[in-house]
Structure formats: structure tokens, C-alpha cells
C-alpha positions in Angstrom: 29.5 2.3 -20.7 28.0 -0.9 -19.5 24.5 -1.6 -20.6 23.4 -2.6 -17.0 24.7 0.7 -15.6 22.9 2.6 -18.4 19.7 0.7 -17.6 20.1 1.5 -13.9 20.7 5.2 -14.6 17.7 5.5 -17.0 15.3 3.7 -14.6 16.6 5.9 -11.7 15.9 9.0 -13.8 12.4 7.8 -14.8 11.4 6.8 -11.2 12.7 10.1 -9.9 10.5 12.0 -12.4 7.5 9.8 -11.6 8.1 10.4 -7.8 8.1 14.1 -8.4 4.9 13.8 -10.4 3.3 11.6 -7.7 4.3 14.1 -5.1 2.7 16.9 -7.1 -0.4 14.8 -7.5 -0.5 14.1 -3.8 -0.2 17.8 -3.0 -2.9 18.7 -5.5 -5.1 15.9 -4.3 -4.8 17.0 -0.7 -5.6 20.6 -1.7 -8.6 19.4 -3.7 -9.8 17.4 -0.7 -9.5 20.4 1.6 -11.4 22.6 -0.9 -14.2 20.0 -1.1 -15.1 20.7 2.6 -17.1 23.6 1.2 -19.4 21.2 -0.6 -20.3 19.6 2.8 -20.9 23.1 4.3 -22.7 24.9 1.5 -24.4 22.1 -0.5 -26.1 18.9 0.5 -24.3 16.7 2.9 -24.8 13.7 0.6 -23.1 15.1 -2.4 -20.4 16.7 -0.3 -19.7 13.4 1.5 -19.6 11.5 -1.8 -17.0 13.9 -3.1 -15.0 13.8 0.1 -14.9 10.0 0.2 -13.9 9.8 -3.4 -11.1 12.4 -2.9 -9.7 10.8 0.3 -9.6 7.3 -1.3 -7.9 8.8 -4.4 -5.3 10.4 -2.2 -4.7 7.0 -0.4 -4.2 5.4 -3.8 -1.6 8.0 -4.8 0.1 7.6 -1.4 0.3 3.8 -1.9 1.7 4.2 -5.5 4.2 6.8 -4.1 5.3 4.2 -1.5 5.7 1.5 -4.2 7.8 3.8 -6.4 10.0 4.9 -3.4 10.5 1.2 -2.6 11.5 0.5 -6.2 13.8 3.5 -6.3 15.6 2.5 -3.1 15.7 -1.3 -3.4 15.3 -1.9 -7.2 12.4 -4.3 -6.6 8.7 -4.1 -6.7 6.9 -5.6 -3.7 3.8 -7.6 -4.5 2.2 -6.3 -1.3 2.6 -2.7 -2.4 1.0 -3.3 -5.8 -1.8 -5.4 -4.2 -2.5 -2.7 -1.6 -2.8 -0.1 -4.4 -5.1 -2.3 -6.3 -7.3 -3.1 -3.3 -7.6 0.7 -2.7 -8.6 1.2 -6.3 -11.3 -1.5 -6.0 -12.5 0.0 -2.7 -12.7 3.4 -4.2 -14.8 2.1 -7.1 -17.1 0.3 -4.8 -17.5 3.4 -2.6 -18.2 5.6 -5.7 -20.7 3.1 -7.1 -22.5 2.8 -3.8 -22.8 6.5 -3.2 -23.8 7.4 -6.8 -26.0 4.3 -7.1 -25.1 3.9 -10.7 -23.8 0.3 -10.4 -26.0 -2.7 -10.3 -25.6 -5.4 -7.7 -23.9 -7.7 -10.2 -21.1 -5.2 -10.7 -20.7 -4.6 -7.0 -20.6 -8.4 -6.3 -18.0 -8.8 -9.0 -15.9 -6.1 -7.4 -16.4 -7.7 -4.0 -15.2 -11.0 -5.5 -12.1 -9.3 -6.9 -11.5 -7.7 -3.5 -11.7 -11.1 -1.9 -9.2 -12.6 -4.4 -6.8 -9.6 -3.9 -7.1 -9.9 -0.1 -6.2 -13.6 -0.3 -3.3 -12.8 -2.6 -2.1 -10.1 -0.2 -2.2 -12.5 2.8 -0.4 -15.2 0.8 2.2 -12.7 -0.4 3.0 -11.7 3.3 2.9 -15.3 4.5 5.2 -16.7 1.9 7.4 -13.7 1.4 11.1 -14.3 0.6 12.0 -11.8 3.3 10.0 -13.8 5.9 11.9 -17.0 5.0 15.3 -15.3 5.6 14.2 -14.0 9.0 13.4 -16.8 11.5 11.3 -15.9 14.4 12.9 -15.6 17.8 12.3 -18.6 20.0 9.8 -18.2 22.7 11.2 -18.2 26.2 9.7 -20.5 28.7 8.6 -19.4 32.1 11.4 -18.7 34.5 14.0 -18.1 31.7 15.7 -14.8 31.2 15.9 -13.4 27.7 19.3 -13.3 26.0 20.3 -10.2 24.2 23.2 -9.1 22.0 26.0 -11.4 21.0 25.0 -14.2 23.3 21.8 -14.7 21.3 23.8 -15.2 18.2 26.4 -17.5 19.7 24.0 -19.6 21.7 20.6 -19.9 19.9 19.4 -22.8 22.0 18.4 -21.6 25.5 19.2 -24.0 28.3 17.2 -24.3 31.5 
């Protein structure tokens, strides 16, 4: 058996197991979020809201990780934007938890905000200079009075004449 085929089969099996684990975590996280509605109703609004925000952001993190693993499972590549999105959500969750619990100092919150800024810049640059964006050229803008070409004529005649 070829070592590349063996590697592909092992990574497919591992990602399949991880996808099922993430799916289970997503279901449990959603159930936990729905059960935490009782904290808002029966306890103080502040602690219930804190628990709800934390749970919802955690579910979003699991969804983003799920999306990254599905993309890897289908295309055998990891998109930088998916990982950056998950990391941004983790930082946002930590900022929200720290703000609601008031256990972080302003220095830590500012450092997380700086990290968030760097991650945001990295995300924008990853989208702007994506290899997929280079392979797809934007459609030329049509000038006023021109009809848009569709189908095979667009491929055969990329330059529109007036």
C-alpha cells in the first residue's frame, strides 16, 4: 500500500472522528445554552446573562471549528480564514467573560484587544491575498448602454465592444 494513500486514509478517519465529537459537542453546547435560560428567569439577570453570553460564544467557537474540519475533510486543506475566525471568536469570548466577571485588569483586556486587532488585520490580509482570489478575476464592469454578456460569449469574447 502506498504511504500517501495510507496517510490519506488515516487523516480521513481521524477527521471523521473529530467531526462526530464536534457534532456531539455542538449538540451538548446548544442543550446547555437552552438550559441556562432558567438562570435568567429564576436567578439574577446579570449572572444569567453572563452564563448565556459565555455559552453562546462557546457554541460559535465549536461551529467555527466544525466548519474548519469539514473544509479540511472535503478539500484536504486548512483555510487560514477559518482558523483566524475561530481564534477571533476565542479572544472575543475571553474578553466578554472578563468584562462580565470583572476579574481581568485593564492591561489584560487591552492586550486581548491588541491581539484582536492583529487577528483582524491578518484575517483581512488572508482574504485580500488569498490564492483563490488570484485565480478568479473579477468580471469587467459594463459601461452605461452596454448589455451584459452571458454564457459562452463571455468566455469567447472577454473584451466588450461598444
